[in-house]
DSSP file (Angstrom, degrees, kcal/mol; ACC not computed):
  #  RESIDUE AA STRUCTURE BP1 BP2  ACC     N-H-->O    O-->H-N    N-H-->O    O-->H-N    TCO  KAPPA ALPHA  PHI   PSI    X-CA   Y-CA   Z-CA
    1    1 A M              0   0    0      0, 0.0     2,-0.5     0, 0.0    20,-0.0   0.000 360.0 360.0 360.0 137.8  -69.6  -64.1  -53.5
    2    2 A S        -     0   0    0     18,-0.0     2,-1.3     0, 0.0     3,-0.1  -0.965 360.0-152.2-119.9 123.6  -72.1  -64.8  -51.0
    3    3 A L        +     0   0    0     -2,-0.5    18,-0.2     1,-0.2    17,-0.0  -0.760  25.5 168.0 -94.5  94.8  -71.4  -64.1  -47.3
    4    4 A N        +     0   0    0     -2,-1.3    64,-2.9    63,-0.1    65,-1.5   0.642  49.0  79.6 -87.1 -14.4  -73.7  -66.7  -45.7
    5    5 A N  E     -Ab  20  69A   0     15,-1.6    15,-2.1    62,-0.2     2,-0.4  -0.664  58.2-175.3 -92.9 147.2  -72.4  -66.5  -42.2
    6    6 A A  E     -Ab  19  70A   0     63,-1.6    65,-2.2    -2,-0.3     2,-0.5  -0.999  14.5-169.5-141.9 145.3  -73.3  -63.8  -39.7
    7    7 A V  E     -Ab  18  71A   0     11,-2.6    11,-2.9    -2,-0.4     2,-0.5  -0.998   8.6-166.7-126.0 136.2  -72.4  -62.7  -36.2
    8    8 A V  E     -Ab  17  72A   0     63,-2.7    65,-3.0    -2,-0.5     2,-0.5  -0.986   3.0-171.4-119.1 122.5  -74.4  -60.1  -34.3
    9    9 A W  E     +Ab  16  73A   0      7,-2.5     7,-2.7    -2,-0.5     2,-0.3  -0.930  21.9 164.9-105.2 136.7  -73.0  -58.5  -31.2
   10   10 A L  E     +A   15   0A   0     63,-1.7    66,-0.4    -2,-0.5    69,-0.3  -0.998  22.5 176.0-150.1 153.6  -75.6  -56.3  -29.3
   11   11 A D        -     0   0    0      3,-2.4     3,-0.3    -2,-0.3    62,-0.0  -0.721  59.5 -72.7-135.0-166.4  -76.3  -54.6  -26.1
   12   12 A H  S    S+     0   0    0     -2,-0.2    22,-0.2     1,-0.2     3,-0.1   0.557 128.4  34.1 -68.7  -9.6  -79.2  -52.3  -25.1
   13   13 A T  S    S+     0   0    0      1,-0.3    19,-2.0    18,-0.1     2,-0.3   0.626 120.9   9.4-122.7 -17.2  -78.0  -49.4  -27.2
   14   14 A K  E     - C   0  31A   0     -3,-0.3    -3,-2.4    17,-0.3     2,-0.3  -0.984  50.6-151.4-158.1 165.4  -76.3  -50.7  -30.4
   15   15 A A  E     -AC  10  30A   0     15,-2.2    15,-2.8    -2,-0.3     2,-0.4  -0.987   4.8-154.4-141.9 152.0  -75.6  -53.7  -32.5
   16   16 A Q  E     -AC   9  29A   0     -7,-2.7    -7,-2.5    -2,-0.3     2,-0.5  -0.989  13.6-168.8-126.7 119.1  -72.8  -54.8  -34.9
   17   17 A V  E     -AC   8  28A   0     11,-3.1    11,-2.4    -2,-0.4     2,-0.5  -0.940   3.3-174.6-109.6 127.5  -73.6  -57.2  -37.7
   18   18 A I  E     -AC   7  27A   0    -11,-2.9   -11,-2.6    -2,-0.5     2,-0.4  -0.979   9.3-162.4-126.6 126.9  -70.9  -58.8  -39.7
   19   19 A H  E     +AC   6  26A   0      7,-2.5     7,-2.4    -2,-0.5     2,-0.3  -0.828  31.1 158.1 -98.5 140.3  -71.5  -61.1  -42.7
   20   20 A F  E     -AC   5  25A   0    -15,-2.1   -15,-1.6    -2,-0.4     5,-0.2  -0.986  33.2-168.1-155.5 163.4  -68.6  -63.2  -43.6
   21   21 A D        -     0   0    0      3,-2.1   -18,-0.1    -2,-0.3    95,-0.0  -0.599  61.4 -71.0-129.9-163.2  -66.9  -66.2  -45.2
   22   22 A K  S    S+     0   0    0     -2,-0.2     3,-0.1     1,-0.2    94,-0.0   0.776 129.5  21.1 -65.3 -28.5  -63.4  -67.5  -44.9
   23   23 A N  S    S+     0   0    0      1,-0.1     2,-0.3     0, 0.0    -1,-0.2   0.567 119.2  39.5-122.9  -8.0  -61.9  -64.6  -46.8
   24   24 A A        -     0   0    0      2,-0.0    -3,-2.1     0, 0.0     2,-0.3  -0.937  51.6-174.7-142.0 161.4  -64.2  -61.6  -46.8
   25   25 A S  E     -C   20   0A   0     -2,-0.3     2,-0.3    -5,-0.2    -5,-0.2  -0.994  12.4-158.4-154.1 160.5  -66.6  -59.7  -44.6
   26   26 A E  E     -C   19   0A   0     -7,-2.4    -7,-2.5    -2,-0.3     2,-0.3  -0.980  19.4-157.3-135.2 141.4  -69.1  -56.8  -44.6
   27   27 A S  E     -C   18   0A   0     -2,-0.3     2,-0.3    -9,-0.2    -9,-0.2  -0.914  10.5-175.6-125.5 149.0  -70.0  -55.0  -41.4
   28   28 A E  E     -C   17   0A   0    -11,-2.4   -11,-3.1    -2,-0.3     2,-0.4  -0.996   9.7-153.9-144.1 140.3  -73.0  -52.9  -40.4
   29   29 A S  E     -C   16   0A   0     -2,-0.3     2,-0.3   -13,-0.2   -13,-0.2  -0.897  13.4-178.0-114.7 143.3  -73.7  -50.9  -37.2
   30   30 A M  E     -C   15   0A   0    -15,-2.8   -15,-2.2    -2,-0.4     2,-0.3  -0.967  12.8-148.7-135.9 154.6  -77.1  -50.0  -35.8
   31   31 A K  E     -C   14   0A   0     -2,-0.3   -17,-0.3   -17,-0.2   -18,-0.1  -0.896  29.8-100.4-120.5 156.7  -78.4  -48.1  -32.8
   32   32 A T        -     0   0    0    -19,-2.0    21,-0.1    -2,-0.3   -19,-0.1  -0.277  13.5-146.0 -68.6 156.4  -81.5  -48.6  -30.7
   33   33 A H        +     0   0    0     19,-0.2    -1,-0.1     2,-0.0    20,-0.1   0.410  62.9 119.8 -96.9  -5.3  -84.7  -46.5  -31.3
   34   34 A S        -     0   0    0    -22,-0.2    19,-0.1     1,-0.1    18,-0.0  -0.235  55.5-155.3 -63.7 145.9  -85.5  -46.7  -27.6
   35   35 A T  S    S+     0   0    0     17,-0.1    -1,-0.1     3,-0.0     3,-0.0   0.485  71.2  92.3 -97.7  -5.7  -85.7  -43.5  -25.7
   36   36 A H  S    S-     0   0    0      1,-0.1    -2,-0.1    16,-0.1     0, 0.0  -0.769  71.7-142.4 -92.8 131.0  -84.9  -45.3  -22.3
   37   37 A P  S    S+     0   0    0      0, 0.0    -1,-0.1     0, 0.0   -25,-0.0   0.787  91.0   5.2 -63.7 -30.5  -81.2  -45.4  -21.4
   38   38 A H        -     0   0    0      1,-0.0   -25,-0.1   -25,-0.0    -3,-0.0  -0.623  64.2-172.8-157.8  91.3  -81.3  -48.9  -20.0
   39   39 A P        +     0   0    0      0, 0.0     9,-1.2     0, 0.0    10,-0.5   0.529  61.3  78.4 -71.5  -4.4  -84.6  -50.8  -20.4
   40   40 A H  E    S+E   47   0B   0      1,-0.2     7,-0.2     7,-0.2     6,-0.2  -0.558  80.8  24.3-102.9 166.2  -83.6  -53.8  -18.2
   41   41 A Q  E     +     0   0B   0      4,-0.7     2,-0.7     5,-0.6    -1,-0.2   0.875  63.3 157.3  53.4  52.2  -83.3  -54.5  -14.6
   42   42 A K  E >  S-E   45   0B   0      3,-0.6     3,-1.5    -3,-0.2    -1,-0.2  -0.908  80.4 -22.3-104.2 109.0  -85.7  -52.0  -13.1
   43   43 A H  T 3  S-     0   0    0     -2,-0.7    -1,-0.2     1,-0.3     3,-0.1   0.892 128.4 -49.9  62.7  36.9  -86.9  -53.2   -9.6
   44   44 A G  T 3  S+     0   0    0      1,-0.3    -1,-0.3    -3,-0.1     2,-0.2   0.353 102.8 132.8  89.2 -11.0  -86.0  -56.9  -10.4
   45   45 A D  E <   -E   42   0B   0     -3,-1.5    -4,-0.7     1,-0.1    -3,-0.6  -0.570  49.3-149.9 -79.9 141.5  -87.8  -57.1  -13.7
   46   46 A N  E    S+     0   0B   0      1,-0.3    -5,-0.6    -2,-0.2     2,-0.4   0.896  89.7  11.9 -77.5 -40.1  -85.8  -58.6  -16.6
   47   47 A H  E     -E   40   0B   0     -7,-0.2     3,-0.5     1,-0.1    -1,-0.3  -0.784  69.0-172.2-143.8  91.8  -87.4  -56.6  -19.4
   48   48 A V  S    S+     0   0    0     -9,-1.2     2,-0.5    -2,-0.4    -1,-0.1   0.908  84.4  15.3 -54.2 -52.8  -89.5  -53.7  -18.1
   49   49 A N    >   -     0   0    0    -10,-0.5     3,-1.9     1,-0.1    -1,-0.3  -0.866  68.1-169.4-130.3  98.1  -90.9  -52.8  -21.4
   50   50 A G  T 3  S+     0   0    0     -3,-0.5     3,-0.3    -2,-0.5    -1,-0.1   0.564  83.9  60.7 -70.4  -8.1  -90.4  -55.5  -23.9
   51   51 A D  T >  S+     0   0    0      1,-0.2     3,-1.4     2,-0.1     4,-0.4   0.521  77.4  92.5 -89.1  -8.8  -91.5  -53.2  -26.8
   52   52 A D  T <  S+     0   0    0     -3,-1.9     3,-0.2     1,-0.3     4,-0.2   0.840  95.9  31.3 -52.1 -42.6  -88.8  -50.7  -26.2
   53   53 A N  T 3> S+     0   0    0     -4,-0.3     4,-2.8    -3,-0.3    -1,-0.3   0.146  82.9 112.6-107.6  17.7  -86.5  -52.4  -28.7
   54   54 A T  H <> S+     0   0    0     -3,-1.4     4,-1.9     2,-0.2     5,-0.2   0.922  83.3  44.4 -54.4 -49.4  -88.9  -53.8  -31.2
   55   55 A L  H  > S+     0   0    0     -4,-0.4     4,-2.2    -3,-0.2    -1,-0.2   0.931 113.4  51.3 -64.7 -42.5  -87.8  -51.5  -34.0
   56   56 A F  H  > S+     0   0    0      1,-0.2     4,-2.1     2,-0.2    -2,-0.2   0.921 111.0  48.7 -59.2 -44.2  -84.1  -52.1  -33.1
   57   57 A Y  H  X S+     0   0    0     -4,-2.8     4,-2.6     1,-0.2    -1,-0.2   0.834 108.7  52.9 -68.3 -31.3  -84.7  -55.9  -33.3
   58   58 A K  H  X S+     0   0    0     -4,-1.9     4,-2.2    -5,-0.2    -1,-0.2   0.864 108.4  51.1 -71.6 -32.2  -86.5  -55.6  -36.6
   59   59 A D  H  X S+     0   0    0     -4,-2.2     4,-1.3     2,-0.2    -2,-0.2   0.917 113.3  45.0 -69.2 -41.6  -83.5  -53.6  -38.0
   60   60 A I  H  X S+     0   0    0     -4,-2.1     4,-1.3     1,-0.2     3,-0.4   0.936 112.1  51.7 -71.1 -43.0  -81.1  -56.3  -36.8
   61   61 A A  H  X S+     0   0    0     -4,-2.6     4,-1.0     1,-0.2     3,-0.3   0.876 107.4  52.8 -59.6 -37.9  -83.4  -59.1  -38.1
   62   62 A A  H  < S+     0   0    0     -4,-2.2     4,-0.3     1,-0.2    -1,-0.2   0.819 107.0  52.4 -64.8 -29.7  -83.6  -57.4  -41.6
   63   63 A A  H  < S+     0   0    0     -4,-1.3     3,-0.2    -3,-0.4    -1,-0.2   0.747 114.4  43.5 -75.3 -24.4  -79.8  -57.4  -41.7
   64   64 A L  H >< S+     0   0    0     -4,-1.3     3,-2.0    -3,-0.3    -2,-0.2   0.571  83.3 100.8 -96.6  -8.5  -79.7  -61.1  -40.9
   65   65 A A  T 3< S+     0   0    0     -4,-1.0    -1,-0.2     1,-0.3    -2,-0.1   0.739  84.4  44.2 -52.0 -30.5  -82.5  -62.3  -43.2
   66   66 A D  T 3  S+     0   0    0     -4,-0.3    -1,-0.3    -3,-0.2    -2,-0.1   0.499  89.5 111.4 -95.5  -4.4  -80.3  -63.6  -46.0
   67   67 A S    <   -     0   0    0     -3,-2.0   -62,-0.2     1,-0.1   -63,-0.1  -0.330  54.2-156.8 -66.6 149.7  -77.9  -65.4  -43.6
   68   68 A E  S    S+     0   0    0    -64,-2.9     2,-0.3     1,-0.4   -63,-0.2   0.696  80.7  16.4-101.2 -25.4  -77.7  -69.1  -43.6
   69   69 A Q  E    S-b    5   0A   0    -65,-1.5   -63,-1.6     2,-0.0    -1,-0.4  -0.991  70.7-162.3-148.1 146.9  -76.3  -69.4  -40.1
   70   70 A I  E     -bd   6  97A   0     26,-2.2    28,-3.3    -2,-0.3    29,-1.0  -0.959  12.0-160.0-134.8 141.9  -76.1  -66.8  -37.3
   71   71 A L  E     -bd   7  99A   0    -65,-2.2   -63,-2.7    -2,-0.4     2,-0.5  -0.996  15.7-159.6-119.0 123.2  -74.0  -66.5  -34.1
   72   72 A V  E     +bd   8 100A   0     27,-2.5    29,-2.3    -2,-0.5     2,-0.3  -0.906  20.2 165.0-105.2 128.0  -75.6  -64.0  -31.5
   73   73 A V  E     +bd   9 101A   0    -65,-3.0   -63,-1.7    -2,-0.5    29,-0.2  -0.944   5.0 140.7-142.4 163.7  -73.3  -62.6  -28.9
   74   74 A G  E     - d   0 102A   0     27,-1.3    29,-1.5    -2,-0.3   -63,-0.1  -0.926  52.2-100.8 172.2 164.6  -73.2  -59.8  -26.4
   75   75 A P  S    S+     0   0    0      0, 0.0     2,-0.1     0, 0.0    29,-0.1   0.770  94.8   4.2 -79.1 -24.6  -72.2  -58.8  -22.8
   76   76 A A  S    S-     0   0    0    -66,-0.4     3,-0.4    27,-0.1     4,-0.3  -0.280 103.2 -52.4-137.1-141.5  -75.6  -59.0  -21.0
   77   77 A E  S >> S+     0   0    0      1,-0.2     4,-2.1     2,-0.1     3,-0.7   0.557 100.8  88.9 -88.9  -7.7  -79.2  -60.1  -21.5
   78   78 A E  H 3> S+     0   0    0      1,-0.3     4,-3.0     2,-0.2    -1,-0.2   0.907  86.5  58.0 -53.4 -42.7  -80.1  -58.0  -24.6
   79   79 A K  H 3> S+     0   0    0     -3,-0.4     4,-1.9   -69,-0.3    -1,-0.3   0.851 106.5  47.0 -59.8 -37.1  -79.0  -60.9  -26.7
   80   80 A T  H <> S+     0   0    0     -3,-0.7     4,-2.1    -4,-0.3    -1,-0.2   0.851 110.8  51.3 -71.1 -36.8  -81.4  -63.3  -25.0
   81   81 A A  H  X S+     0   0    0     -4,-2.1     4,-2.4     2,-0.2    -2,-0.2   0.920 110.2  51.0 -69.5 -41.2  -84.3  -60.8  -25.4
   82   82 A F  H  X S+     0   0    0     -4,-3.0     4,-2.4    -5,-0.2    -2,-0.2   0.924 109.3  49.2 -58.4 -44.7  -83.4  -60.5  -29.1
   83   83 A V  H  X S+     0   0    0     -4,-1.9     4,-2.8     1,-0.2    -1,-0.2   0.906 111.4  50.3 -60.7 -42.8  -83.5  -64.3  -29.6
   84   84 A S  H  X S+     0   0    0     -4,-2.1     4,-1.9     1,-0.2    -1,-0.2   0.897 109.4  50.3 -62.1 -41.2  -86.8  -64.5  -27.8
   85   85 A Y  H  X S+     0   0    0     -4,-2.4     4,-2.7     2,-0.2     5,-0.4   0.913 112.5  46.8 -65.5 -41.9  -88.2  -61.8  -30.0
   86   86 A L  H  X S+     0   0    0     -4,-2.4     4,-2.7     1,-0.2     8,-0.4   0.926 111.1  53.1 -65.4 -42.5  -87.0  -63.7  -33.2
   87   87 A T  H  < S+     0   0    0     -4,-2.8    -1,-0.2     1,-0.2    -2,-0.2   0.881 118.2  34.9 -60.1 -38.9  -88.4  -66.9  -31.9
   88   88 A S  H  < S+     0   0    0     -4,-1.9    -2,-0.2    -5,-0.2    -1,-0.2   0.869 134.6  22.2 -84.1 -35.7  -91.8  -65.4  -31.3
   89   89 A K  H  < S+     0   0    0     -4,-2.7    -3,-0.2    -5,-0.2    -2,-0.2   0.646 133.8  25.9-111.6 -19.3  -92.0  -63.0  -34.2
   90   90 A M    >X  +     0   0    0     -4,-2.7     4,-1.9    -5,-0.4     3,-0.9  -0.406  60.9 164.5-146.9  64.7  -89.6  -64.3  -36.9
   91   91 A P  H 3> S+     0   0    0      0, 0.0     4,-1.9     0, 0.0    -1,-0.1   0.707  71.8  64.2 -58.2 -26.3  -89.1  -68.0  -36.5
   92   92 A A  H 34 S+     0   0    0      2,-0.2     4,-0.3     1,-0.2    -5,-0.1   0.904 110.1  39.8 -65.0 -43.7  -87.5  -68.5  -39.9
   93   93 A I  H X4 S+     0   0    0     -3,-0.9     3,-1.6     1,-0.2     4,-0.4   0.907 111.7  56.4 -74.6 -38.5  -84.6  -66.3  -38.8
   94   94 A A  H >< S+     0   0    0     -4,-1.9     3,-1.3    -8,-0.4    -2,-0.2   0.822  98.8  62.0 -56.0 -35.6  -84.4  -67.7  -35.3
   95   95 A D  T 3< S+     0   0    0     -4,-1.9    -1,-0.3     1,-0.2    -2,-0.2   0.658  96.6  59.9 -73.7 -10.5  -84.0  -71.2  -36.7
   96   96 A K  T <  S+     0   0    0     -3,-1.6   -26,-2.2    -4,-0.3     2,-0.5   0.581  78.0 109.4 -87.8 -10.1  -80.7  -70.1  -38.3
   97   97 A I  E <   +d   70   0A   0     -3,-1.3   -26,-0.2    -4,-0.4     3,-0.1  -0.530  42.3 179.7 -69.0 117.9  -79.1  -69.2  -34.9
   98   98 A K  E     -     0   0A   0    -28,-3.3     2,-0.3    -2,-0.5   -27,-0.2   0.732  63.3  -3.6 -90.2 -23.8  -76.5  -71.7  -34.2
   99   99 A S  E     -d   71   0A   0    -29,-1.0   -27,-2.5     2,-0.0     2,-0.4  -0.983  48.9-148.3-165.4 153.6  -75.4  -70.3  -30.8
  100  100 A V  E     +d   72   0A   0     -2,-0.3     2,-0.3   -29,-0.2   -27,-0.2  -0.987  31.5 174.4-127.3 122.4  -75.9  -67.6  -28.3
  101  101 A E  E     -d   73   0A   0    -29,-2.3   -27,-1.3    -2,-0.4     2,-0.5  -0.918  36.0-114.3-134.7 150.5  -72.9  -66.6  -26.3
  102  102 A T  E     +d   74   0A   0     -2,-0.3     2,-0.4   -29,-0.2   -29,-0.1  -0.742  41.5 163.4 -85.5 125.4  -71.6  -64.0  -23.8
  103  103 A V        -     0   0    0    -29,-1.5   -27,-0.1    -2,-0.5    -2,-0.0  -0.987  27.1-143.2-142.4 128.7  -68.9  -61.9  -25.3
  104  104 A D        -     0   0    0     -2,-0.4    -1,-0.2     1,-0.1   -28,-0.1   0.854  59.5 -45.1 -71.2-105.6  -67.9  -58.6  -23.7
  105  105 A H        +     0   0    0    -31,-0.1    -1,-0.1   -30,-0.1     2,-0.1  -0.678  69.5 177.5-132.7  76.6  -67.0  -55.6  -25.9
  106  106 A P        -     0   0    0      0, 0.0   -97,-0.0     0, 0.0    -3,-0.0  -0.349  32.5-106.1 -81.6 161.4  -64.7  -56.8  -28.7
  107  107 A S     >  -     0   0    0      1,-0.1     4,-2.2    -2,-0.1     5,-0.2  -0.291  39.6-104.1 -67.5 166.4  -63.2  -54.8  -31.6
  108  108 A E  H  > S+     0   0    0      2,-0.2     4,-1.9     1,-0.2     5,-0.2   0.878 125.0  50.4 -63.6 -35.5  -64.7  -55.5  -35.0
  109  109 A G  H  > S+     0   0    0      2,-0.2     4,-2.2     1,-0.2    -1,-0.2   0.913 111.2  48.1 -63.3 -46.3  -61.6  -57.5  -35.9
  110  110 A Q  H  > S+     0   0    0      2,-0.2     4,-2.2     1,-0.2    -2,-0.2   0.846 111.4  49.8 -63.1 -37.4  -61.8  -59.5  -32.7
  111  111 A L  H  X S+     0   0    0     -4,-2.2     4,-2.3     2,-0.2    -1,-0.2   0.871 111.6  48.7 -71.6 -37.9  -65.6  -60.2  -33.2
  112  112 A L  H  X S+     0   0    0     -4,-1.9     4,-2.6     2,-0.2     5,-0.2   0.912 113.4  47.5 -67.9 -44.3  -64.9  -61.4  -36.8
  113  113 A A  H  X S+     0   0    0     -4,-2.2     4,-2.1     2,-0.2    -2,-0.2   0.915 111.8  50.0 -67.1 -42.9  -62.1  -63.7  -35.6
  114  114 A Y  H  X S+     0   0    0     -4,-2.2     4,-2.5     2,-0.2    -1,-0.2   0.910 113.3  45.4 -60.6 -45.8  -64.2  -65.1  -32.8
  115  115 A A  H  X S+     0   0    0     -4,-2.3     4,-2.3     2,-0.2     5,-0.2   0.925 111.8  51.5 -71.8 -40.4  -67.1  -65.9  -35.1
  116  116 A R  H  X S+     0   0    0     -4,-2.6     4,-2.1     1,-0.2    -1,-0.2   0.907 113.3  45.7 -59.8 -40.1  -64.9  -67.4  -37.8
  117  117 A E  H  X S+     0   0    0     -4,-2.1     4,-2.8    -5,-0.2     5,-0.2   0.930 110.0  54.1 -67.8 -43.8  -63.3  -69.7  -35.2
  118  118 A H  H  X S+     0   0    0     -4,-2.5     4,-1.0     1,-0.2     6,-0.2   0.900 113.5  41.3 -62.8 -40.6  -66.6  -70.6  -33.7
  119  119 A F  H  <>S+     0   0    0     -4,-2.3     5,-2.5     2,-0.2     6,-0.9   0.822 115.9  50.2 -78.3 -29.6  -68.0  -71.7  -37.1
  120  120 A I  H ><5S+     0   0    0     -4,-2.1     3,-0.8    -5,-0.2    -2,-0.2   0.890 111.6  46.0 -68.3 -41.7  -64.9  -73.4  -38.1
  121  121 A S  H 3<5S+     0   0    0     -4,-2.8    -2,-0.2     1,-0.2    -1,-0.2   0.714 111.6  52.7 -71.5 -21.1  -64.5  -75.4  -34.9
  122  122 A S  T 3<5S-     0   0    0     -4,-1.0    -1,-0.2    -5,-0.2    -2,-0.2   0.493 114.9-118.9 -92.7  -4.5  -68.2  -76.4  -35.0
  123  123 A G  T < 5S+     0   0    0     -3,-0.8    -3,-0.2    -4,-0.2    -2,-0.1   0.651  86.2 108.2  79.7  16.8  -67.6  -77.7  -38.6
  124  124 A G      < +     0   0    0     -5,-2.5     2,-0.4    -6,-0.2    -4,-0.2   0.253  29.9 134.1-114.8  15.2  -70.1  -75.2  -40.0
  125  125 A M              0   0    0     -6,-0.9  -104,-0.1     1,-0.2    -9,-0.0  -0.503 360.0 360.0 -68.1 124.3  -68.1  -72.6  -41.9
  126  126 A Q              0   0    0     -2,-0.4    -1,-0.2   -57,-0.1  -122,-0.1   0.381 360.0 360.0-112.7 360.0  -69.8  -72.0  -45.2
């Protein structure tokens, strides 16, 4: 069985990656390597030190590498910074992103249900 779909929920401190299909799923959690408690929004700057989460982003990207389609979600701007990182550093993975959406702090079950519904409603469940 191949779990070709993936959803990643992330904020500035952690990420949850779930690989799934219609009937099964596998989940993985990651934490940032950054020593800064909140790297965003210092004196109006959107991303004070863009390299703070590079290792974190690489970990997430490695978890997503075999996915055929990806949904990126999260409560704030970290998801956008992650997508920008992928676009510039790992375009092959960035090309698999089907949508980027704001989602607060769901449970793992809620996140999986949201992602399945997203891909089913868009006609892309694989």
